[in-house]
C-alpha positions as CSV (number, residue, x, y, z in Angstrom):
1,M,114.3,85.9,48.6
2,N,116.5,83.8,51.6
3,V,119.7,82.9,51.8
4,K,119.2,79.8,50.9
5,S,117.2,80.2,47.8
6,L,119.8,82.8,46.5
7,R,122.4,80.5,47.2
8,S,120.5,77.8,44.9
9,L,119.9,80.4,42.3
10,L,123.5,81.5,42.0
11,R,125.2,77.5,42.1
12,K,122.3,76.9,39.5
13,F,124.0,79.8,37.2
14,R,127.6,78.7,38.1
15,A,126.5,75.3,36.8
16,G,125.2,76.5,33.8
17,R,121.5,75.1,34.6
18,M,120.0,78.3,34.9
19,P,120.4,80.9,31.7
20,L,121.3,84.7,32.9
21,E,118.2,85.7,31.5
22,E,116.3,83.6,33.6
23,A,118.7,84.2,37.0
24,L,118.4,88.1,35.6
25,R,114.7,87.7,36.3
26,R,114.4,86.3,39.5
27,L,116.9,88.7,40.4
28,R,115.1,91.8,38.7
29,S,112.5,91.9,42.1
30,L,115.4,93.0,44.6
31,P,115.5,94.9,46.6
32,Y,111.8,95.7,46.6
33,Q,108.6,95.0,43.7
34,D,106.4,98.6,43.4
35,L,102.8,97.1,43.1
36,G,101.9,101.0,42.9
37,F,100.1,100.9,46.4
38,A,102.7,98.5,48.3
39,K,106.2,98.3,47.3
40,V,107.1,94.8,48.8
41,D,110.7,94.0,50.1
42,H,111.5,90.7,48.9
43,H,115.0,91.9,50.5
44,R,114.0,91.6,53.9
45,H,114.9,87.9,54.7
46,L,118.9,88.8,53.3
47,R,119.2,91.7,55.9
48,C,116.9,91.1,58.8
49,G,116.7,86.6,58.7
50,F,112.9,87.0,58.2
51,P,111.0,87.5,55.4
52,E,108.4,91.3,55.4
53,V,105.7,90.3,57.2
54,V,101.4,91.2,56.2
55,F,100.0,93.7,58.8
56,C,96.3,93.2,56.6
57,Q,95.0,95.5,59.0
58,G,93.3,98.7,57.2
59,K,94.3,96.6,53.9
60,T,91.7,95.0,51.1
61,P,91.4,91.7,50.5
62,D,92.6,92.2,46.9
63,Q,95.9,94.1,48.4
64,I,96.9,91.7,50.6
65,V,96.4,88.6,47.9
66,Q,98.7,91.0,45.4
67,V,101.5,91.5,48.3
68,A,100.9,87.7,49.6
69,T,101.2,85.9,46.3
70,R,104.3,87.9,45.0
71,M,106.2,87.5,48.3
72,V,105.2,83.0,48.2
73,E,106.3,83.3,44.8
74,Q,109.5,84.6,45.1
75,G,110.4,81.8,47.8
76,S,109.5,83.7,51.4
77,N,107.4,81.9,53.9
78,L,104.1,83.6,54.7
79,L,102.9,85.2,57.9
80,A,99.4,88.0,57.7
81,T,99.0,89.9,60.9
82,R,95.1,90.8,62.1
83,A,93.4,88.7,59.1
84,T,89.9,88.3,59.4
85,P,88.4,84.8,57.9
86,E,86.9,87.1,54.6
87,V,90.8,88.0,53.9
88,F,91.5,84.4,54.5
89,E,88.6,83.1,52.1
90,A,89.8,85.8,49.2
91,V,94.0,84.3,50.1
92,R,93.1,80.7,49.9
93,P,92.4,80.0,46.6
94,A,95.8,82.2,45.6
95,I,98.1,80.5,47.6
96,P,96.8,77.2,47.9
97,G,98.3,75.1,51.3
98,A,98.0,78.9,53.3
99,R,96.8,78.2,56.8
100,Y,94.7,80.2,58.9
101,E,95.0,80.4,62.9
102,V,91.7,81.3,64.0
103,A,92.7,82.9,67.6
104,G,95.9,84.3,66.2
105,R,93.7,86.0,63.3
106,C,96.8,85.2,61.0
107,I,97.5,83.8,57.8
108,T,101.0,81.4,57.2
109,F,102.4,79.8,55.0
110,R,105.8,77.6,54.3
111,H,107.9,77.0,52.4
112,D,110.2,74.6,54.0
113,R,110.0,72.7,57.5
114,P,111.0,74.7,60.9
115,S,114.7,74.4,61.7
116,L,113.5,74.4,65.7
117,S,115.7,76.4,68.0
118,R,117.1,74.7,71.5
119,G,115.9,77.7,73.7
120,V,111.6,78.1,74.6
121,I,110.2,81.0,74.7
122,L,107.1,80.7,77.3
123,I,104.1,82.4,76.5
124,L,101.8,83.5,79.4
125,T,98.4,84.6,79.6
126,A,96.4,86.3,82.7
127,G,93.1,85.4,81.8
128,T,91.2,84.0,79.3
129,S,90.4,87.1,77.4
130,D,94.2,87.8,76.8
131,I,94.3,84.2,74.7
132,P,94.3,86.4,71.0
133,V,96.7,88.3,71.7
134,A,99.3,85.3,72.8
135,E,98.3,83.3,70.0
136,E,99.5,85.9,67.5
137,A,102.9,86.1,70.0
138,R,102.8,81.9,69.3
139,V,102.4,82.1,65.6
140,T,104.8,84.6,64.9
141,A,107.0,82.9,67.5
142,E,106.7,79.6,65.5
143,M,107.0,80.7,62.1
144,M,110.2,82.3,63.3
145,D,111.3,78.9,64.2
146,N,111.3,79.2,67.7
147,R,109.7,75.9,70.5
148,V,107.4,77.8,71.9
149,K,105.4,76.6,75.4
150,T,102.2,78.7,76.7
151,L,100.5,78.9,80.1
152,Y,97.0,80.5,79.3
153,D,94.6,82.0,82.0
154,V,97.8,82.2,85.6
155,G,97.2,85.7,86.5
156,V,97.5,87.4,89.7
157,A,94.1,86.5,91.5
158,G,95.2,82.8,91.2
159,I,98.6,83.0,92.2
160,H,98.6,79.5,93.1
161,R,98.2,78.6,89.0
162,L,101.2,80.1,88.0
163,L,103.8,79.1,90.9
164,E,103.0,75.7,89.6
165,H,104.6,75.6,86.7
166,C,107.6,77.8,87.9
167,P,110.0,74.8,86.7
168,S,108.5,76.4,82.9
169,I,109.3,79.4,84.3
170,F,113.5,79.0,84.9
171,E,114.1,76.5,82.3
172,A,112.8,79.3,79.6
173,S,115.4,81.4,77.7
174,V,112.3,84.3,76.9
175,I,109.3,84.8,78.4
176,I,106.5,86.9,76.7
177,V,103.6,87.8,78.9
178,A,100.4,88.9,77.8
179,A,98.2,90.8,80.4
180,G,95.1,93.4,80.6
181,M,93.4,94.9,83.7
182,E,95.7,96.2,86.2
183,G,99.2,94.3,84.1
184,A,100.8,92.8,87.3
185,L,101.8,89.5,86.2
186,A,104.4,91.2,83.9
187,S,105.7,91.8,87.1
188,V,105.1,88.5,89.2
189,V,107.4,86.9,86.3
190,G,109.7,89.5,86.1
191,G,110.8,88.2,90.0
192,L,111.0,84.6,89.5
193,A,112.9,84.4,85.8
194,S,116.4,84.8,84.9
195,C,115.7,85.8,81.5
196,P,114.2,88.5,79.5
197,V,110.5,88.7,80.3
198,I,108.7,91.2,77.4
199,A,105.3,92.2,78.6
200,V,102.3,92.9,76.4
201,P,99.7,95.1,77.7
202,T,96.1,94.1,76.0
203,S,93.5,96.5,76.0
204,I,91.1,93.9,78.0
205,G,89.4,95.6,81.2
206,Y,86.9,97.9,82.5
207,G,86.6,101.3,82.2
208,A,89.8,102.8,83.3
209,S,91.8,100.1,81.7
210,F,91.5,102.9,79.0
211,G,91.9,100.3,76.5
212,G,95.2,98.9,77.6
213,L,97.0,101.6,79.1
214,A,96.2,101.5,83.2
215,P,98.6,97.8,82.1
216,L,100.6,99.6,80.1
217,L,102.1,101.9,82.7
218,T,101.9,99.4,85.5
219,M,104.1,97.2,82.7
220,L,106.2,100.4,81.6
221,N,107.0,100.7,86.0
222,S,107.6,97.6,86.9
223,C,109.9,97.2,90.2
224,A,111.2,93.4,88.7
225,A,114.6,94.5,87.1
226,G,114.3,92.6,83.3
227,V,111.1,93.3,82.1
228,S,110.8,95.2,78.8
229,V,107.3,96.1,77.2
230,V,105.9,96.8,73.6
231,N,103.0,98.5,72.6
232,I,99.3,97.5,73.8
233,D,98.1,94.2,72.0
234,N,101.6,93.8,69.8
235,G,101.8,90.0,70.2
236,F,103.7,90.5,66.9
237,G,106.1,92.6,68.3
238,A,107.1,90.9,71.8
239,A,107.3,87.3,69.9
240,Y,109.7,89.0,66.7
241,I,111.9,90.4,69.3
242,A,111.6,87.3,71.8
243,S,112.8,85.2,68.9
244,R,115.9,88.0,68.2
245,I,117.0,87.2,71.6
246,N,116.5,83.7,71.5
247,Q,118.5,83.6,68.3
248,A,121.4,85.4,69.0
249,G,121.5,83.1,72.0
250,E,121.3,79.9,69.9
251,R,123.9,81.9,67.9
252,A,126.4,82.6,71.1
253,R,126.0,78.7,72.0
254,S,127.1,77.2,68.6
255,R,130.3,79.8,68.3
256,P,133.4,78.5,69.2
257,M,134.8,79.8,72.6
258,K,138.4,81.5,71.8
259,T,141.4,81.2,74.0
260,R,143.9,82.9,74.5
261,P,147.5,81.6,74.5
262,R,149.4,80.9,77.0
263,P,152.5,83.4,77.8
264,R,155.8,81.4,76.7
265,A,157.9,81.0,79.8
266,R,161.2,83.0,79.5
């Protein structure tokens, strides 16, 4: 349940268009609904501004279907990450209209049209192999109502591919950089951008990359100021914090400026 649906419920009850028992039935599942194997946090949107996200890895298809359907029934949009095609085949009959993002391995469902931010989140990858992590970030950022632009395969092995897109880097509100191998792209972008840069080390690389540990350490030791780092392959986490930054900027821009009163002449 989000702020919009809660306001609608309260208005209907106040206007006499919803019986007390029906209003109590809908509110009874707040703040969470206990399914035995999971406690579905229907209160998350009211507290944090975005519904609980279903992490599919390690869950059975039936568990995912039960959690997802309870969320959609309560009026929440659905984002399920690390979902396989088999999981989507289980979810699709239960939630007509659900979509599967193949590259990002995400299941999505929306009740409403997005109200897109003015600020843009720019997502870059060093190589084509980093795209699945970047696509998880893209889907997440779009589900959180952000404008998103992507630039893929612009790594340091061909730096001219990145420099061609400097105007996009200069105009972005937040930048996400997904890179494996040695992970140098994040530092390069950090040296060009005036906005926050969120680096995502990926598990792409040969043996000495240690499944993403090498780019993680490179990014943590970046000489470029303004670069922060999330966990290996965590496109979702990068997009979530990027959205928080972008939308905080939106709120700041929409807030009226406070002016100090002029001192009275004596």
